C-alpha positions as CSV (number, residue, x, y, z in Angstrom):
1,M,102.8,74.7,296.3
2,N,100.8,75.2,293.0
3,D,102.0,73.9,289.7
4,Y,103.7,77.3,288.9
5,S,105.5,77.5,292.1
6,N,106.7,73.8,291.5
7,L,108.3,74.7,288.2
8,L,110.1,77.8,289.7
9,F,111.5,75.3,292.4
10,E,112.9,73.2,290.0
11,L,114.3,75.9,287.7
12,S,115.9,77.2,291.0
13,S,118.6,74.6,291.3
14,V,121.8,75.8,289.2
15,D,122.6,71.9,288.9
16,R,119.5,71.2,287.1
17,L,119.7,74.6,284.7
18,D,123.2,73.0,283.9
19,I,121.6,69.7,282.8
20,L,118.9,71.5,280.8
21,V,121.5,73.6,278.9
22,L,123.6,70.6,278.3
23,I,121.0,68.2,277.0
24,R,119.3,71.1,275.1
25,K,122.3,71.0,272.6
26,T,122.1,67.2,272.0
27,P,120.4,64.1,274.0
28,L,122.9,62.5,276.4
29,K,123.1,59.5,278.6
30,L,123.3,59.6,282.6
31,S,127.0,58.8,282.7
32,H,128.0,61.5,280.2
33,I,126.0,64.1,282.0
34,S,127.6,63.2,285.2
35,R,131.1,63.3,283.7
36,T,130.7,66.5,281.7
37,L,129.2,68.4,284.6
38,N,131.5,66.7,287.2
39,F,128.5,65.6,289.1
40,T,128.2,62.3,291.1
41,V,126.0,59.6,289.4
42,Q,123.8,59.6,292.1
43,E,123.3,63.5,292.3
44,T,122.8,63.5,288.5
45,S,120.3,60.8,288.7
46,R,118.3,62.7,291.4
47,N,118.1,65.9,289.4
48,L,117.3,64.0,286.3
49,N,114.4,62.3,287.9
50,R,113.2,65.6,289.2
51,L,113.3,66.9,285.7
52,L,111.3,64.0,284.3
53,E,108.7,64.4,287.0
54,S,108.3,67.9,286.0
55,E,107.9,66.9,282.5
56,L,110.8,69.2,281.5
57,I,112.7,66.4,279.9
58,A,112.2,63.0,278.6
59,K,113.9,59.5,278.5
60,N,114.4,58.2,275.0
61,V,114.5,54.6,274.0
62,D,118.3,54.8,273.7
63,G,118.6,55.6,277.2
64,T,119.5,59.4,276.6
65,F,117.6,62.4,277.9
66,S,116.3,65.4,276.2
67,L,114.1,68.4,276.5
68,T,110.3,68.1,275.9
69,P,108.4,70.7,273.8
70,Y,107.4,71.9,277.2
71,G,111.0,71.9,278.5
72,E,112.1,73.7,275.5
73,A,109.5,76.5,275.7
74,T,110.1,77.1,279.5
75,F,114.0,77.4,278.5
76,E,113.4,79.9,276.0
77,L,111.4,82.0,278.5
78,L,114.4,82.1,280.9
79,S,116.3,84.2,278.6
80,G,114.2,87.1,279.9
81,F,115.1,86.3,283.4
82,R,118.8,86.2,282.3
83,F,118.7,89.3,280.5
84,L,117.1,91.2,283.7
85,Y,119.2,89.5,286.2
86,K,122.6,90.4,284.4
87,S,121.3,94.0,283.9
88,R,119.8,94.2,287.5
89,Q,121.9,97.4,288.2
90,Y,120.6,99.1,285.3
91,F,117.0,98.1,285.9
92,S,117.2,99.1,289.7
93,C,116.8,102.7,288.5
94,H,115.3,102.3,285.0
95,S,111.7,101.0,284.2
96,I,110.1,99.0,281.5
97,S,106.6,99.6,283.0
98,Q,105.8,102.0,280.1
99,L,106.4,99.1,277.4
100,P,103.3,97.7,275.7
101,E,102.8,94.1,277.5
102,F,103.8,92.4,274.3
103,F,107.4,93.7,274.4
104,K,107.7,93.3,278.2
105,V,107.0,89.4,277.7
106,S,109.4,89.2,275.0
107,L,112.5,90.9,276.8
108,G,114.3,87.6,276.4
109,I,115.3,88.6,272.8
110,L,117.2,91.3,274.6
111,D,119.5,88.8,276.1
112,D,122.5,89.2,273.7
113,F,122.2,92.8,274.0
114,E,125.4,94.7,275.5
115,L,125.0,97.5,278.2
116,V,126.6,100.9,277.6
117,N,126.9,102.8,280.6
118,D,128.8,105.9,279.2
119,V,126.6,108.5,277.4
120,M,129.4,109.8,275.1
121,I,130.3,106.3,274.1
122,V,126.5,105.8,273.3
123,F,126.6,109.0,271.2
124,H,129.6,107.8,269.5
125,H,128.0,104.5,268.5
126,I,125.1,106.3,267.3
127,E,127.2,108.6,264.9
128,N,129.0,105.4,263.6
129,M,125.7,103.6,263.1
130,I,124.6,106.5,260.9
131,K,127.9,106.5,258.9
132,N,127.8,102.8,258.1
133,A,124.0,102.6,257.3
134,R,123.2,101.8,253.8
135,D,119.4,101.6,253.7
136,F,117.8,103.1,257.0
137,V,118.1,105.0,260.2
138,W,115.3,105.4,262.6
139,I,115.6,107.3,265.7
140,M,113.1,107.8,268.7
141,T,114.4,110.4,270.8
142,D,113.3,113.5,273.1
143,Q,115.9,115.9,271.6
144,V,118.0,116.2,268.4
145,L,121.6,115.3,269.0
146,T,123.7,117.9,267.2
147,S,126.6,115.4,266.6
148,T,124.3,113.4,264.6
149,I,123.4,116.1,262.2
150,S,126.4,116.2,260.0
151,P,126.4,112.2,259.5
152,L,122.6,112.6,258.7
153,I,123.4,115.1,256.1
154,N,126.0,112.9,254.3
155,G,123.4,109.8,254.6
156,L,120.5,111.4,253.3
157,Q,122.9,112.6,250.3
158,R,123.4,108.9,249.5
159,G,119.7,108.1,249.4
160,L,119.3,106.8,253.4
161,E,115.9,106.5,254.5
162,F,115.6,108.7,257.7
163,R,112.7,108.3,260.3
164,L,112.7,110.6,263.3
165,L,110.1,110.3,266.1
166,M,109.9,113.3,268.5
167,P,107.7,114.7,271.4
168,N,105.0,117.0,270.6
169,D,106.4,119.7,272.9
170,Y,110.0,119.7,271.5
171,L,111.5,123.2,271.5
172,P,114.9,123.2,269.4
173,S,117.6,125.5,270.3
174,D,118.8,128.3,267.7
175,D,122.0,126.2,267.0
176,V,119.7,123.0,266.0
177,R,117.5,125.3,263.9
178,A,120.5,126.6,262.0
179,L,122.0,123.2,261.7
180,V,118.6,121.5,260.4
181,S,118.1,124.4,257.8
182,N,120.3,122.8,255.4
183,S,118.7,122.2,252.2
184,V,119.5,118.7,252.3
185,F,116.6,118.0,254.9
186,E,114.1,119.8,252.6
187,K,115.1,117.9,249.6
188,A,114.9,114.8,251.4
189,S,111.5,115.4,252.9
190,R,110.0,116.2,249.3
191,S,111.5,113.0,248.3
192,G,110.2,111.1,251.1
193,N,113.5,109.8,252.3
194,L,113.0,112.0,255.5
195,E,109.8,111.5,257.6
196,T,109.5,113.1,261.0
197,K,106.3,112.2,263.4
198,F,105.5,113.6,267.0
199,T,104.1,112.0,269.8
200,D,102.8,113.1,273.3
201,D,105.4,110.5,275.2
202,I,108.7,109.5,274.5
203,D,109.1,106.4,276.7
204,V,112.3,104.7,275.0
205,F,115.4,106.3,273.5
206,L,116.3,104.3,270.5
207,C,118.5,104.4,267.3
208,L,118.8,101.8,264.7
209,S,119.7,101.0,261.3
210,E,119.6,97.7,259.0
211,K,122.8,96.8,260.5
212,E,122.7,97.5,264.2
213,V,120.8,98.8,267.1
214,A,123.1,101.8,268.5
215,V,121.1,102.3,271.6
216,L,118.0,101.2,273.4
217,A,117.3,103.1,276.5
218,F,114.6,103.2,279.1
219,T,113.3,105.9,281.1
220,D,114.7,106.2,284.9
221,T,112.4,106.1,287.9
222,K,111.6,109.7,287.3
223,G,110.3,109.2,283.9
224,N,113.5,110.8,282.4
225,L,116.0,109.6,279.8
226,D,119.7,109.6,280.6
227,Y,120.6,107.8,277.2
228,R,122.4,105.0,278.9
229,G,121.1,101.8,277.4
230,F,121.7,98.7,275.1
231,K,123.3,97.8,271.8
232,T,123.4,94.9,269.5
233,R,124.4,93.6,266.1
234,K,122.0,90.6,266.4
235,S,119.3,90.3,263.7
236,Q,116.8,89.0,266.0
237,G,117.5,92.1,268.3
238,I,117.4,94.4,265.5
239,E,114.0,93.1,264.3
240,W,112.5,93.5,268.0
241,V,113.7,97.0,268.1
242,K,112.2,97.8,264.6
243,I,108.8,96.5,265.7
244,L,109.1,98.5,269.0
245,F,109.8,101.8,266.8
246,S,107.0,100.9,264.5
247,Y,104.7,100.5,267.4
248,Y,105.3,104.1,268.5
249,W,105.6,105.4,264.9
250,N,101.9,104.2,263.9
251,K,100.5,105.9,266.9
252,A,102.4,109.1,266.2
253,T,100.9,111.9,264.1
254,S,102.8,113.8,261.0
255,E,101.4,117.3,262.2
256,I,104.1,119.6,263.0
257,P,103.8,121.3,266.5
258,R,103.1,124.9,266.5
259,Q,106.1,125.8,268.1
260,L,108.3,124.4,265.4
261,I,106.5,126.4,262.5
262,Q,108.6,129.7,262.1
């Protein structure tokens, strides 16, 4: 086995992972590790030696064991595997292949996200997110959700910054055209509080504010969005989704597609 395979082999042990989790919080001696995890002294010693040989941990002068910087970095990367594993049913029929490489390798940040499989609950979260937002709402979608228009009008009236990213070929229904004809949208657009951009491909469905990510959803295996996805209120996750939105936003154009001009 090459070195990479050796690392994966060491991490394949639940017992060794439990030890890493335990001593990551605070350095501990062998006896304490054994008692806390209910392992035999012999088994604990064997696993510690394997982790020492792999350079994932080090033994300190006081006899305690702690993670090395290499072990700490390795542990951080495991969060991506945890996220994929606990979301394996979702990702058996949804793809991240369209994401830029930077976002694929940093998926561990999504480890604290919660999966919402009910589309109606997703839409309800989006409406509440808009109602509770104070600074901004950014949405990347392949269609306008009519249920969000009324909360958006209220948000724009109180000075909310709204960014909307949509596909170039979007064709609104007559109902949507009527709803967005509200003068509040025109006023917000003139003031700069409302910005809309267009792009060839909408690979991700996302809605976020400064307080939360109401949804982050990926395309199914046929390239379609079914609006089922993940939510979070954790600041690190919000920042990750902000960067993802900005990536697509900066590639998009402000030119209004012909079919939207009446």
